[in-house]
C-alpha positions, 0 to 999 in steps of 0.5 A: 099897552102889553099886547095879548099873548095872541092865537097859538095857531095849529094850522095857516094856509095861504092860498094862491092862484098860481102853481109855481107861486106855492113853494114861494109862498111857502117859504115866505110863511116859514121865514115869518115863523123864523121872525117869531110872528107865527107861532114855532108849532103851528103847520104852515100851508100854501095851497093852489086854488084847484082852478084861476076862478075858483072864487073865494067860496072855493078857495076856502073849502079847498083850504079846509080840506087840505087842513083836515087832511094834514092834521088827520095824517098827523094825528095819525089817522089813516082817513080824513075825519073833521073830528080833527077841527074840535082842537084846532085854530086854523086860519085860512089867507086868501091871496085873490086876484091880481095886483097891478102894483106888486108882482106878488099880490095884495099880501106881500104889498109893502106899506110904509110902517116899520116895527120897532119893537120887533124882535126881527128887523124886516119890511112889513107887508100887508100879509104881516099886518093882517097876521098881527091884527088876527092873532092879537087883535080879533082871534084872542078868546075865540074857541078852535074853529076856523078864520078865514081872511082876504088879502085884499084890504087893509086894516086898523083895528084898536087893541082889547077889543074884548068880543064876548064868545059866550054861547057862540054858535054857527059863523060870525063875520067882522064888519067895519065902518064906512060911509053910505057913498063908499058902500055903494061900490062894496059889500054891507050888511043888514043886521038885526038889533041882536046882531044877526045877519039878515042879508048881504047887499052887494052894490046895493040900491040907495034904499038897501043901503040906507036900511043898513045905517047904523046910529053913527050914521055909518054902515057896516062893511063886509071886511072879508074877515069870517069865523066858522065855529067847528060846528059850522066848519064840519058842515061846510067840509062835508059838502066837498064830497057831494056834486057840484061842490066837489068842484071845488076841491082838488080832489072832484077836479081830479075826478073830473068834475066840472069846475064851480065858482063860488063866492065866500061871502054870497054864496056860502054866508049868504045862505046863513042871513036870517031874511033870504029866501030859498028861492031869491038865493037859488036865482042869484049869482054871485059878483064874482061870477059876472054874467054867464050862460044858462048852463052854468047859472043852472050848475050854480043853482044846484051848487047853491041848493047843497050849501042851503042844506047843509048851513041854512040852519047854522047862525050867522053874527055879526061883530061890528068895530066902531073904532076901525078901518077898512080900505079895500085895495083897488087898481086905481093908482091914485088909491094906492098912492093916498093909501102909501103916502101921507099928503100934507106930512111936512116930509118924507117917509124913510122906510128902511131906505138909505138916502144920501142926499135926503133934502131932495125928498118932498114932503109926504112922499114915502121911499120904502126899501131903496138906496138913493145915490147922489141927486135923487129928487121925489116930489110930493105925493109919489113913492119909490119902493124896492128902488136903487138908484143913482142921480141924478134923476127927477121924479114929480108928483103922482109917481110910483117907482117899483123894481128898479136898479143901477142898470137902468139908472140911464134910461131915467137921466134927463128925464121928469116923470109925473103921474106915472106908474113905471115897474120893473118885473122878474119874468121867465119865458120858456124857463128863461129868467129876464126883465121887463118893465111896464109903464102906465099912467097914473088916471088910467083904468085897466079894464074901462072899455071904449073910451079909456086912456093911456098915460093919461091920454086918450087912446086916440091922442096917444096912437096920434102921438107914437105912432103905434096903432090899435092893431099893434095892441089888440087882435082884428076882431076884438070891438073897438067898445071892447078894448082896453088897457088890460088886454093890449099888448103894449110891454115888451119882454123879448128883443130878438137882439138885445136886453129890454130897458126902461127905454123901451117904454118911457119913449112913449112919453115924449117921442123923439124925432129918431127915423122912427128907431123906438117904434121899430124896436117897441114892434120887433119885441115880443109884447104881451098885455097885463093880464097876459104877463102875470102867468109868467111873473117869477116871484121867486126871484122878485122876493129874492131881489127884494131880500137882497136890496134890503139887506143891502140897504142895510148894510149901509145902514149898520156902517153908519150906525158905527161909523157915526158912533150911533146908539142905534139898536142893530140886534134885530137886523143881525136877526134878521141877516141869521134867520132869513140866510144872508148873513154874508155881508152883513155880518162881515162888517160887524166881526171885528174887535169889549168892555170900554177899552177893548177895540171897538167900543174904545174907537167908537166911544173911549174908555177910561179904566181904574186898575192896579198891579198886585203881587200875589202872595208876595211874587210876580206870577208872570213873567218871560226869558229870552236869549239869543242862540247861534242857530238861525231857529225859534226855540219856544218854551211855555211855562212853568218857571222851570224850564225842564219841565216847560213845554217847547217848540221849535220852529226852523221855518215860516210854515212852522209859525203859520198858525200864529192867529189860531189862539189855541195852537201850542205856542200860538202868542209868542209866535206872535210875539216874535211876529209882531215884534218884527224879528220875523216877516210872515209874508217874506220871500225870504226863509225863515232861516235867511231873515234870522241870519241876515238880520240877527245872525242866528236865533232865538229862544223865548220861554214864558210862564204864568202861575196862575190858573187858566181863565184866572181873570187877571189879565195873563194872557195881555200881561204875559204877551207884554213880557214877552215882547219886552224880553224879545225887544230887549234882547234883539238891541231895541228900548222900548217904552212901557206906553209903547208896549202897552199898544203893542200887546193891543196889536197882538191880540189882534193878530193873535185874534183873541181882541182885547182892550188895553187894561190888562196890560195898563194894569199889570205893566204899569206900577201902583193905583193908575187909570188908563183913559182913551179918546174915541178916536183913531189912531187909539192913544192910552194915557196913563195917569198916576192915582195919589193917594192919602199917605198910608192907603195902600199899606191899608189896601194892602191889609184888606185886599184879597183873592179867592181863587174860586175853583171855576175856569171860564169856560165860555171863550166866546164871551168876548165876541158875545159882548162885541156882538151885543155892543155891534147890536147897540142893544140899548142897555149894552150901549148905556152900560158903557157910558155908566162903566166910564162914569164910575170910573171917574167917580172911584178915582175921587174914592181913592183920593179920600182914601175911602174903603166903603165907597171903594167896596161900593163901587167895586160891587156896583163895578161887578152889577155892570160886568153882569149886564155887560156878559149875561152868564159870567157868574156860575151859581157856585160862584154866586153861593160865595160871594153870598157867603161872604158878603157880610165881611166885605165892602164890596167884591167883583170877578176879576176880568170878564167874569164866568169864574177865575179869581174872586177879589175882596175889600174887607172890612176888617184887616188880615182876615185871610184865616178868618174867612178861609174858616167862613168858606170851610163850613160852606158846602159845594164850593169846590177847589178855592183858595184865597191868597194875599195881595198887595199893590206892586209899586214897581211894575214891569221890570227888566233884568240882565242874567249875565250867566245865562245870556239871557234877558 
């Protein structure tokens, strides 16, 4: 099913409570825009909440003000005006409070899901899911206005929801089904038959919740998603200048206003509910606020009175999503593990991870963005996230480990972890970055006071087991009934003499008879409670380390795919490396070696190419001439055949040869030929003069030429390299067979850095009609088989084959690299095409055996279609026009080589059609300087001749 186009957001705002996180989260939004998750024109803003406890309502008002400021400035206004809201789709996401299972909050908690359709491969965070839901499921069709969404829940919304926005005004909330039992600890909406919200209950009584039950037996849960029309958003924005609501924004606080805490749902939206009276509204207090003093209550009453005046007349409606699901992300480790695993699943979930021994992973566990080396056991229902571990490590059921790397593995050896949460954190203390580690039990409650637990046992039992005392954890004036895990100073962040590791917490699981060393080291450390630790977490370092680990496992994945010759598309992964600024390691492994004859395709897949050696207009257009000279130098001449017109280069030192690997440097191919022929050793400590005199008693002159235009597509450079190597080896007194020469040219083209396959030298150096094949193996071995054809068929071919020089030189020097990138990315179309190329070669051989021109023409045209699929853009417009004109007169046609220009070869329906086709093309406008040439099969192949008169060969 096609995904809807989605909302073209004008502004996306992410609110956060820590000032030092603003730039970090701004970059994360920009990364998602580069991944194409967010429209390119969307304004992205990460905004700090004006106060730590401003509440969801205050954060919404402040974010709306910031959006209006930016849009007003972008529109050229010198003052903030709400007019800019009339044509804007604004999306506000609230980071909310800290999350005990992810240092970057619930928004950046990675989920055990992958998106194989995404153009860029990446970890999927809760933020990504919410962006997708809001952009493609809930948002489409909505008028301009403001969407607000919390990030503290997991949402699932079916496609094609079909929300009606006809005659809409006011605000609208999105509700999801939940059980009455679940609703006892949550918020629910009470609505009338038309969908208008009558009341909002939080932790309501059984009677209140029963009033909300729908015909399906479920209740509509408060989901954290709300939409404000432009009119309602303007009314809300207007409150930012009126005390005490001005204290919800940075402007009011900068002016000295006293902070006020507002709830989006139980302050701003509640005043719009139809059955709520003014008296009850002013007397109430939001659940976010808790029990405060009477002065705070009075201040809040003034804020609520202002909201009532502005928003009471705005209607509030509800959309119920019966097939959707909602799950609040609590601080319970058991619930977190349940949401990240698949209980009852037959196997583990391995997401963006590389695991050496997957058989050691238990059913229903999850491994997310990890590298696991060696024996790492993971029990059912456990989760590993952002870890690089090296076994032997044993993790039993009910565990969550995150943020650990190789350096911490030794602390895990010999342990059997069960029902614990172990996390590594990046912390910044007084400007210095370091690591800290926290350990809690799966069953522990962070906020349970008095009769709480730690490491799944009571505090009293923990104190007895470890020797730790209550005064180590809490201040003396903290009453026993007020002590909780959240405020316990358990976690070392700095040791006076060494770096910290997991062992500084893990000793508590099984205290050893060590004379109290572990306890003393723990007491000697500067320790913080969980709530004290939060402001010191370095979220930039955390996200950077996650990105590094993701691309580290991606490198392993790419290597495995390539070495195992798997047809798995890697382009999304390569895009990720480029767009997230991490191309180094990954792309280095991909930077080598084109169609089925071309390394690395030939190495990994094997190749088969059918080719003909031909003469053009009765001549062999490519050649080389070499001779020995007395001077210990290398004299190079690059064509034409007449030596006096050739470009001449003299190499007197090894420095003169250093540009042999720069293909466009003058004489680079000839220099590479001397190196590959073993005449010159470029890394030798001997000078060029010494090498030549010692081995040969003098130097060499090498002259190469080609009468074909540059970029002809006829394999000129490969055949030229073969001719040069053959001449040099002969004049050096060595005998080299043609098959060895084919492999030598492959080597030369790698040394020259042009790359390339073996089909050109097979086609040009071996005589007649033949097929070259290579198996998927190293070292590469090309085997050539002559194709037998019916008697007289070679002459028939000569009568029907023509070459047309299109007048277009292939300009795309990177065409080969583009094809190789597509191969390395394992694009399905390219991989399938490689299969088809080899298969069609074998079918074409049968057409030659039969001597069938129409069948050969059919394969020729099909071959051109395959080439275009392999290298999109290789068919210039003028060439397409020429081929269309010639189509009625030919059985088939194709550009030679990779395409893009050069020669077009034709198999004509009638014999000897050169003059006839010249007349046809002459009548066609816009073709440029083309020419038609006779072509015939060369049954001789590479030939060497001794020119005695010049003492050359």
